[in-house]
N, C-alpha and C positions, 0 to 999 in steps of 0.2 A: 956413909949412912945418914949423917946429920944434913948433908945436901939435898939428899933425896927426899926427906921428911919435910925440909924447907919448901921443896918444889911442890910436894904434895899438898901443903898446907895453902901455898899460893894458888893452886889449882882449884881447891875446894873454895876459897874465899871468891875467886872468879866466877866459879858456877853459881854461888849463892848471889853475887851481884848481877849475874845475867838473869837470874830467875826473878829477883826482886825487881828488876827493870821491866820484864815481861809482864809481871802482873800488875805493876803501876799503869802500864799501857794498857792491859785488858780493862782495868777499872775506869781509866779514862775514857775508852771507847764506849763502855756500857753507860756512863753517865751521859754520853751524847745521845744515846738512842732515845730517851724520852722526848728530848727536845726536837727531833726530827719527827716523831710521831705527833707531838702536839702542835702541828703546822696550823697556822691561823689563814683566815681567809681574807687577807688585806688587800690583794691584787687580783687573784683568780681563785675560782672554786676548783679545788684540784683533786677533790674526791666526791663520790656520790653521797648525798644527804637522804637519810630515810627516817622519817618521823610520823607518828600518827597524828591526824589532825583532830578538830573539835568533834567530828562525828566517829572518831576511832578508826578512820580509814589511813591505812598506809600510804603516805605521800612521799614522792622522790623528787630530789632536786638534783638533775645531772646535765652533763654537757658532753658534746654539742647538742643544742636544742633547736626546735623549729622556731621558736619566737624569742623575743627579747623578753626577759624577766623583770617585772617590778616587784622588789621584795620588800616588804615592810617588817621591821624588827623593832619590838618594844617590850618594856616590863609593864606593870600594871600601871604606874603613873604616866609613862610615856604613850600608852595605848589610847590615852584620851584625845591624842592629836592625830590619831591614824585616820578617822573618818573623814576629816576633811581633805586629805590627799586623795583619798579613794573617789570622793564625790566630784572632785575637779577632774581626775583622770578619766572616770566613764562619762563625764559631760563633754571631754574634749580628747576623744581617742586619737592617739598618736600613730596607731597602726597595730599589726599582729604582736601584742603584748599580753604575757601571762602575768595576772596578778597573784601574787603569793604571799603569805604571812608566816612569820616565826615569832612565837611567843616565849618570852623567858619567864616561865611558871616555875622555875627551880625552889623558889622560896615558898611555894604552896604546900601546906601539910598534905599528907596522903588522904586522910579522911575527907578533905575539900576538894578534891580533884574532881569528882562528879559534878559538884555545885558550880566549878569554874568553867569545866566543859560545856555546862549547859548553858551558861551566859553566853559564851562565845557562839553557839548553836543558834541562839536567840537573837544576836545582833550582828553576826558577820555571816555573809552569804560565800564568799569565796574562801578556799581552803586555808586554815591557819594551822601550821606545824607546832604542835605543843611540846615544847622543850622541858620535860620536866626535871631534868638534871641541869640544865643551865649550860651545858658543856658546848653545844653546838653555837648558841648566842655568842659566848664568850669568845670563841674563833673568829667571829666577825668583827671584833673590838668595838662594839656598838657603844653610843653614847647613852648612859642610864637615865632615867627620868625624862626621855624625850622620844619622840616618833622618829625612827630611823629608816630612811629610804635607801636601798642599794639596787643600782640599775645594772643588770648583768647582760652582756651581749650574748649571742648565740653560742660562742665558743667557750662561755665561763668566765670571760675577764670582766673584772668589775670596772665599769665605764664611769661610774660615778656614785658618790655618796652624800647624802643630805640628812640633816638632823633639825629637829624642832618642828614649829608650826608650819602649815601650809602657806607660807607667806608669798606675796608677789615675786619678790626675789628668788626664794627657793624654787617655787614653781615655773618660772621662766628658765632657770639654769637647770631644772630637772627635765623640762621638755625639749631643750636644746641637746641635753646629753641622749635623750632617747632617739631623738631624730638621728643623731650620728651613729648610734649604736645599731639603728635598723637598717643603715647603708652597709653595715659589715656582714657578709654572708656565712652561713655556717660552713665550718671545716668538712662535715659531713657531707653537706649538699656539693660543697666545691669538689671534693673526692668523688662523690658520684658523676659530676658532669665530665670530669677528667677521664674517668674509666670508660664512660659511654663514648667520648670522643675518640678513645684509643681503639675501643670495638670498631667504631664506624671506619677509622683508618685502615684497620686490618682487613675489613671487609671489602 
């Protein structure tokens, strides 16, 4: 009788240990989920980005895309350096490039959003996505207090990053990256050509 009781106790202890191990494993997996969701855009734009611009129109940044994207990112202080980049880019077009903006306005109080939006409307012609939470800008790991330029190829891969003023060195490097990015075709276009070639072969 005593032996059966000892076996029963051992069995109960074994079950408790197994349950405890399972719970610890579940908690560990749950802790990893937020890290996967908070994926940063350091090498590639892996998901569609949608934000309203300064005109309150919904803008989307998604890939594959038709053109190479010249994306500017800045907070209030860094925005002072953006205009020089855009001026040079428009004076020396490198090819089919979309100019897009992303503004970190997460620190702006709700009551002042209308005023800030109006300033953007009056000073910037191209669409600037207003990131009122600051979450999207944070994913790009941009340099604060400076203009940030991110060159993205047609497939969403980040071809180059630059920060600071539009210096001769920065501009030369940025244009070199854009020229290389323009040589890379869109995966969508490549797939269409492949499917067309297959149809021709079948016919």
